[in-house]
N, C-alpha and C positions, 0 to 999 in steps of 0.2 A: 311214605309208607308208615303206618302206625303200628309200632311194636309194643305199645303200652299194655300192661296187665290190668286186670279189673280191680276195682276197689268198691266194696259195698258194705253198708251197715243196715241191718234190719232186725226187727224183733218179732217174736211169735205173739200171737193174739191171746193165748191163754195165760192165766195167772197160775202161779205155783203156790202151794202151801209152804209157808216158811216155818222152819223150825228154830229160827233165831228169835231172840227177844226183840220186841219193838224198840224203836229208837227212843232214847231218853235225853233229857237236858236238865239234870238235877240242879245245876248251878244257874240256869236260865241265861246261858251265854249266847245262845243262838237266836237269830232273828226269826220272826214268824215265817218268813220266806224260806230260810235254811231248814227250819224244822218241818215245814210243809213239804219241801223236796225230799227230806229223809223219810217222812211218813209215806209219801207217794211211792218212793222206790221200794219201801218195805211192804206196804199194803197192796200194791199193784205189781208185785214182783213177777218178772217173766224173763225168759231167756232172750238174749240178743246176740247177734253174730257180727263179727267184722271179718269180711272175706278180703284177702289180699292175694291176688294171683291164685295159686293152688293151695293156699293156707286158709283155714277157717278157725277163728278164735271164738270159743263159746264163752259167753259172759252172762251175768245176771244184773237186773236193775239194782238189787240189793245183794252185795255191797258195791259191785264194780261201777255201775253207772253213777251211783251216788258219789263215789270218790272222784270219778272223772269230772262230774259237774262241779264239785267243791274245789277241784284243782284249777278252776278258771277256764273251762272248756270254751266258752265264747271268745275269751281273749286269745286263746290258743288258735282258734280258727281265724280270727282277725289277723293275728301275727303271720300265719301261714299265707293268707291272702295278700299280705304286704311283702311277701318274699323272705320271711324269716323262718328259720327252722324251728320245729317244735318236737316235743316228745310227749307221747301219751303213755302213762305208766299204768299197768294193770298188775296190781299186787295180790289179788285174792284168787279168783277162779283159775286163771291161766297166767301164771307169772311171766309177764313179757313187757317189753318196751317197744313201742312203735315210734321210730324216729322218721320224721318227714322233712326232707330238705328240698326246697324249691330250687330248680335250675331252669330258668326260662319258662317254657310252657309245660315242663314236666316236673315230676317230683320223684326224687330218689328216696325210696322207703326202705329202711332197714328194720326188720322184725327180729328182735333178739329175745330169746327165752332165757330165763335164769331160774335158779332154784334147783330142782331135781333134774331139769332138762336144759342143758346148756347147748344152745343152737342159735345160729344167726343166718339170715337169708336176706338178700337185697332184691328189690323189685323196682321196675321202671314204670311209673304211673302217670296218667294224664292229670295235670294240675286242675283243670276245670272239673273233671269227673270227681276228683277227691274232694274239692271244695263243695261241690253240689251235694255229694253224699253226706258229708259232715253236717252241712247246713240243714238239709232235709231231715236227717235223723234228729238233730237238736230241736228243730221247730216242731216236729211231730210229737216228741216226748213232752216238750213244754206245753203244747196245746192240750195234750191228754191230761196233764197235771192241772191245768187251768180249768178245763171242762168238767173235771171231777171234783173241783172245789178245794184242792190242796194248796194252791197258791193263787194270788190275784193276777189279773191281767197287767196292772200297773207295775207290780214287782217283776213280772216276767219281762216286760218291755225294758225295764232298767237293767235286768240281768243280761238280756240279749243285745243291749246297746252296741257293744263292739262289732257284732256281726251285722246288725241292722245298718250301722254306719258304713260298713264295707259294701253291703248290698246296694245302698243308695249311691255310693261312689261308682260302683260297677255299672249301674243303670244309667248314670249320667255320662259315662264314657262311651256307652254303646250308641 
């Protein structure tokens, strides 16, 4: 019997008008890829949602997705696939930490809000569903950034190397 709760990540199609200043790199410390991702998140800003069970977290490409990507999102997904626990921190739109702990074929997920709203809830998720949702969302976003010319395909493949390696291992095991 499957008692797992759902885990989904998706974005809305429309862009939002941003009232923030565009990203800058006055000291030229960022690579073209990093600056391209920041520009993409800013110029193509839209809402995205993470649904965990009965909870729905509303986020934005700028700044939330940008920060998640810069925190090594592909490495985190790879670590989760390898049975290691991860935390996804959301510091801006909805101050929360999503802790994902693999236990066999399931994931124990703790959603902890901080800031003005201190709350914690635990969910029992299907590991394959979580990994598929994370990978699909990451691939879609990166494909959008490449197709709109913000980043190159070569840089994207290098960025996605950790999850691509896991996908190859998974296909070989099937």
